[in-house]
C-alpha positions as CSV (number, residue, x, y, z in Angstrom):
1,X,11.1,-5.9,52.5
2,X,8.4,-5.9,49.8
3,X,8.2,-3.0,47.4
4,X,4.5,-3.5,46.6
5,X,1.9,-1.2,48.1
6,X,-1.7,-1.9,49.0
7,X,-4.5,0.0,47.3
8,X,-5.3,3.2,49.2
9,X,-2.0,3.3,51.0
10,X,0.5,6.0,50.0
11,X,3.9,4.7,48.9
12,X,6.9,5.6,51.1
13,X,9.2,8.5,50.2
14,X,11.7,7.7,47.5
15,X,9.7,4.7,46.3
16,X,9.7,4.1,42.5
17,X,7.9,1.1,41.0
18,X,10.0,-1.2,38.9
19,X,9.0,-1.9,35.4
20,X,8.9,-5.5,34.3
21,X,11.8,-6.5,32.1
22,X,9.5,-7.5,29.3
23,X,8.0,-4.0,29.1
24,X,11.4,-2.4,29.1
25,X,12.7,-4.8,26.4
26,X,9.6,-4.2,24.3
27,X,10.1,-0.5,24.4
28,X,13.7,-0.8,23.5
29,X,12.9,-3.0,20.5
30,X,10.1,-0.6,19.5
31,X,12.4,2.4,19.6
32,X,15.2,0.5,17.8
33,X,12.8,-0.6,15.0
34,X,11.5,2.9,14.6
35,X,15.0,4.4,14.3
36,X,16.0,1.7,11.7
37,X,12.8,2.4,9.7
38,X,13.2,6.2,9.8
39,X,16.9,6.4,9.3
40,X,16.8,5.8,5.5
41,X,14.0,8.3,5.0
42,X,15.7,10.9,7.1
43,X,19.0,10.3,5.2
44,X,17.2,10.7,1.9
45,X,15.6,13.9,3.0
46,X,19.0,15.1,4.2
47,X,20.5,14.4,0.8
48,X,17.6,16.1,-1.0
49,X,18.2,19.4,0.8
50,X,21.9,19.6,0.1
51,X,23.5,21.1,-3.0
52,X,25.0,18.7,-5.4
53,X,28.3,20.6,-5.5
54,X,28.7,20.3,-1.8
55,X,28.0,16.5,-1.6
56,X,30.3,15.9,-4.6
57,X,33.1,17.8,-2.8
58,X,32.5,16.6,0.8
59,X,30.6,13.4,0.3
60,X,27.1,12.5,1.3
61,X,28.0,11.5,4.9
62,X,29.3,14.9,6.0
63,X,28.1,18.0,7.9
64,X,26.2,20.5,5.7
65,X,27.5,24.0,4.9
66,X,24.3,25.0,3.3
67,X,20.8,23.7,2.7
68,X,18.5,24.4,-0.2
69,X,15.0,23.4,-1.6
70,X,16.1,24.0,-5.2
71,X,16.5,20.2,-5.7
72,X,12.7,19.7,-5.3
73,X,11.9,22.3,-8.0
74,X,14.5,21.0,-10.3
75,X,13.3,17.4,-9.9
76,X,9.7,18.5,-10.5
77,X,10.6,20.3,-13.8
78,X,13.3,18.1,-15.2
79,X,11.4,14.8,-14.6
80,X,8.0,16.3,-15.7
81,X,6.6,14.8,-12.5
82,X,3.2,16.5,-12.9
83,X,2.4,14.4,-15.9
84,X,3.7,11.2,-14.3
85,X,1.7,11.9,-11.2
86,X,-1.4,11.9,-13.4
87,X,-0.4,8.6,-15.0
88,X,-0.1,7.1,-11.5
89,X,-3.5,8.3,-10.6
90,X,-5.0,6.9,-13.8
91,X,-3.5,3.5,-12.9
92,X,-3.9,3.4,-9.1
93,X,-7.5,4.7,-8.5
94,X,-9.2,2.4,-11.0
95,X,-7.1,-0.6,-9.8
96,X,-8.0,0.0,-6.1
97,X,-11.7,0.5,-6.9
98,X,-11.9,-2.7,-9.0
99,X,-10.0,-4.8,-6.5
100,X,-12.1,-3.8,-3.6
101,X,-15.4,-4.2,-5.6
102,X,-14.5,-7.7,-6.8
103,X,-13.0,-8.7,-3.5
104,X,-16.2,-7.7,-1.6
105,X,-18.4,-9.6,-3.9
106,X,-16.2,-12.7,-3.9
107,X,-15.7,-12.7,-0.1
108,X,-19.4,-12.3,0.5
109,X,-20.2,-15.3,-1.7
110,X,-17.4,-17.4,-0.1
111,X,-18.6,-16.7,3.5
112,X,-22.4,-16.2,3.2
113,X,-23.5,-18.4,0.3
114,X,-23.3,-22.1,0.7
115,X,-21.4,-23.5,-2.2
116,X,-19.4,-26.8,-2.1
117,X,-16.3,-25.2,-3.7
118,X,-16.1,-22.3,-1.3
119,X,-13.1,-23.7,0.6
120,X,-11.3,-24.7,-2.6
121,X,-11.8,-21.2,-4.1
122,X,-10.5,-19.6,-1.0
123,X,-7.4,-21.8,-1.0
124,X,-7.0,-21.0,-4.7
125,X,-7.2,-17.2,-4.1
126,X,-4.8,-17.5,-1.2
127,X,-2.3,-19.7,-3.1
128,X,-2.2,-17.0,-5.8
129,X,-0.5,-14.7,-3.4
130,X,2.4,-17.1,-3.0
131,X,3.3,-17.0,-6.7
132,X,6.3,-14.7,-7.3
133,X,5.7,-12.1,-10.0
134,X,9.0,-12.7,-11.7
135,X,8.1,-16.3,-12.5
136,X,5.4,-15.5,-15.0
137,X,7.0,-12.4,-16.6
138,X,8.1,-14.2,-19.8
139,X,4.7,-15.8,-20.7
140,X,2.8,-12.7,-19.5
141,X,5.0,-10.4,-21.7
142,X,4.2,-12.6,-24.8
143,X,0.5,-12.6,-23.9
144,X,0.4,-8.8,-23.6
145,X,2.0,-8.5,-27.1
146,X,-0.8,-10.6,-28.6
147,X,-4.0,-9.6,-26.7
148,X,-5.8,-6.8,-28.7
149,X,-7.6,-3.9,-27.2
150,X,-10.0,-1.3,-28.6
151,X,-8.3,2.0,-29.3
152,X,-10.2,3.8,-26.5
153,X,-8.5,1.6,-24.0
154,X,-5.1,1.5,-25.5
155,X,-3.5,3.7,-28.2
156,X,-1.3,0.8,-29.3
157,X,-4.2,-1.5,-29.7
158,X,-2.6,-4.1,-27.4
159,X,-2.4,-4.9,-23.7
160,X,1.3,-4.1,-23.9
161,X,2.2,-0.4,-23.4
162,X,-1.2,0.6,-22.0
163,X,-2.5,1.8,-18.7
164,X,-5.3,-0.8,-19.0
165,X,-2.7,-3.5,-19.0
166,X,-1.1,-2.3,-15.8
167,X,-4.5,-2.0,-14.1
168,X,-5.3,-5.5,-15.1
169,X,-2.1,-7.1,-13.8
170,X,-2.3,-5.1,-10.5
171,X,-5.9,-6.2,-10.0
172,X,-5.0,-9.9,-10.7
173,X,-2.1,-9.9,-8.1
174,X,-3.9,-8.0,-5.4
175,X,-7.3,-9.6,-5.6
176,X,-6.4,-12.8,-3.8
177,X,-5.0,-11.1,-0.7
178,X,-8.1,-8.8,-0.4
179,X,-10.5,-11.7,-0.7
180,X,-8.6,-13.6,2.0
181,X,-8.7,-10.6,4.4
182,X,-12.3,-9.6,3.7
183,X,-13.6,-13.2,3.9
184,X,-12.1,-13.6,7.4
185,X,-13.5,-10.2,8.4
186,X,-17.0,-11.1,7.1
187,X,-16.9,-14.4,9.1
188,X,-16.7,-12.3,12.3
189,X,-20.1,-10.7,11.5
190,X,-22.7,-12.4,13.7
191,X,-24.9,-14.8,11.7
192,X,-28.0,-13.7,13.7
193,X,-27.9,-10.4,11.8
194,X,-28.3,-12.2,8.5
195,X,-31.0,-14.4,9.9
196,X,-32.9,-11.4,11.1
197,X,-32.5,-9.7,7.7
198,X,-33.7,-12.9,5.9
199,X,-36.8,-13.0,8.1
200,X,-37.5,-9.4,7.2
201,X,-37.5,-10.4,3.6
202,X,-34.1,-9.0,2.6
203,X,-32.7,-10.5,-0.5
204,X,-29.1,-11.5,-1.2
205,X,-28.2,-8.1,-2.8
206,X,-29.8,-6.2,0.2
207,X,-27.9,-8.3,2.7
208,X,-24.7,-7.6,0.8
209,X,-25.0,-3.9,0.0
210,X,-27.0,-2.6,3.0
211,X,-25.8,-4.9,5.7
212,X,-22.3,-6.3,4.9
213,X,-20.7,-3.4,3.2
214,X,-21.4,-0.8,6.0
215,X,-19.9,-3.2,8.6
216,X,-16.8,-3.7,6.5
217,X,-15.9,-0.1,6.1
218,X,-13.0,-0.2,8.5
219,X,-11.5,-3.2,6.7
220,X,-12.1,-1.6,3.3
221,X,-10.3,1.6,4.5
222,X,-7.4,-0.5,5.7
223,X,-7.2,-2.4,2.4
224,X,-7.6,0.8,0.4
225,X,-4.6,2.3,2.2
226,X,-2.4,-0.8,1.6
227,X,-3.5,-1.2,-2.1
228,X,-2.9,2.5,-2.8
229,X,0.6,2.2,-1.4
230,X,1.4,-1.1,-3.2
231,X,0.0,-0.2,-6.6
232,X,1.3,3.4,-6.6
233,X,4.8,2.3,-5.7
234,X,4.9,-0.5,-8.3
235,X,8.0,-0.3,-10.4
236,X,8.4,-3.8,-11.8
237,X,5.3,-4.0,-14.0
238,X,5.6,-0.4,-15.2
239,X,9.1,-1.0,-16.5
240,X,8.3,-4.5,-17.9
241,X,4.9,-4.0,-19.5
242,X,5.2,-0.4,-20.7
243,X,7.7,0.9,-23.2
244,X,6.6,4.5,-23.7
245,X,8.2,6.7,-21.0
246,X,5.5,9.3,-21.1
247,X,2.9,6.7,-20.1
248,X,4.7,5.3,-17.1
249,X,3.8,6.1,-13.5
250,X,5.8,8.4,-11.3
251,X,8.0,5.7,-9.7
252,X,9.5,4.8,-13.1
253,X,9.8,8.5,-14.0
254,X,12.5,8.9,-11.5
255,X,14.8,7.1,-13.9
256,X,14.6,10.2,-16.1
257,X,16.7,12.0,-13.4
258,X,19.6,9.6,-13.9
259,X,22.2,10.5,-16.5
260,X,24.2,8.1,-18.6
261,X,27.5,8.8,-16.9
262,X,26.8,10.9,-13.8
263,X,23.9,10.6,-11.4
264,X,22.8,13.5,-9.3
265,X,21.7,11.6,-6.2
266,X,20.5,14.8,-4.5
267,X,18.0,15.4,-7.4
268,X,16.9,11.7,-7.3
269,X,16.4,11.9,-3.5
270,X,14.3,15.0,-3.9
271,X,12.2,13.4,-6.6
272,X,11.7,10.3,-4.4
273,X,10.5,12.5,-1.6
274,X,8.0,14.2,-4.0
275,X,6.8,10.9,-5.3
276,X,6.1,9.7,-1.7
277,X,3.8,12.6,-0.8
278,X,0.5,11.1,-2.3
279,X,0.8,7.8,-0.3
280,X,1.4,9.9,2.9
281,X,-1.6,12.0,2.2
282,X,-3.8,8.8,1.7
283,X,-2.5,7.4,5.0
284,X,-3.2,10.6,6.9
285,X,-6.7,10.9,5.5
286,X,-7.6,7.2,6.3
287,X,-5.5,6.9,9.4
288,X,-8.3,6.4,11.9
289,X,-10.2,3.9,9.6
290,X,-6.9,2.1,8.9
291,X,-6.0,1.6,12.6
292,X,-9.6,0.7,13.5
293,X,-9.8,-1.8,10.7
294,X,-6.6,-3.5,11.8
295,X,-7.7,-3.6,15.5
296,X,-11.2,-4.9,14.7
297,X,-9.8,-7.6,12.5
298,X,-7.4,-8.7,15.2
299,X,-10.0,-8.8,18.0
300,X,-12.9,-10.5,16.2
301,X,-13.4,-14.1,15.4
């Protein structure tokens, strides 16, 4: 007997439609992935709200006898996180703005200006993303020690141990990915719009600033969210290219909470939770644009 019903006909009593196996399997995989992704975060939050004396006596994987928020205040004061948050802002915000500005201009030229080397340049930018950062650390470190900077950009007078140096290296490594994404996004914009603008007498700058940029706002919001997360959470370059602890971003400042012989993991977990707040705020503020940028990019072209 068939379990399907015709449109407009009420199903018999006790009838329950069967879900396809693929739908059930996809939901199981989605729930499993969500649990695996949230489990480390929840465990870190659980450790952050437990007293250190209790975890030292009972272990980290144990039922709590008491919970406290004192670890967050201690982490904020002991690590001087307010200053390091400001350092992260001074590095992240200019780097994100510069990357998006340069990527928009380069992507527009690669997609809307006929140049023979367009494809070669796009391949070059894309190939740069495949280069591991650790491969160039030795020559880059030596270059940073020899490249001079004016004192208003770096107190040391060098690229090394300066916020400008961290901004530069982050821009260099993130630029290729953004150009690749924006160029594909700009290709999805109908060419008839540019032809109509050209007929109306719009110049190259007008077609870029007044036509292309407004249409790319969802993609720019998505990239801004990703760039903020990546640059803000950077730890490798901050440790390698900066020697002064008071100039480092907040991610590397968490090392100040670790003692020479004993590490208070509850304090470090609380500091990590505090350090994650700005990226969560950025995602919440740009959530709609981020999701729309990803969905538009997947459905166009």
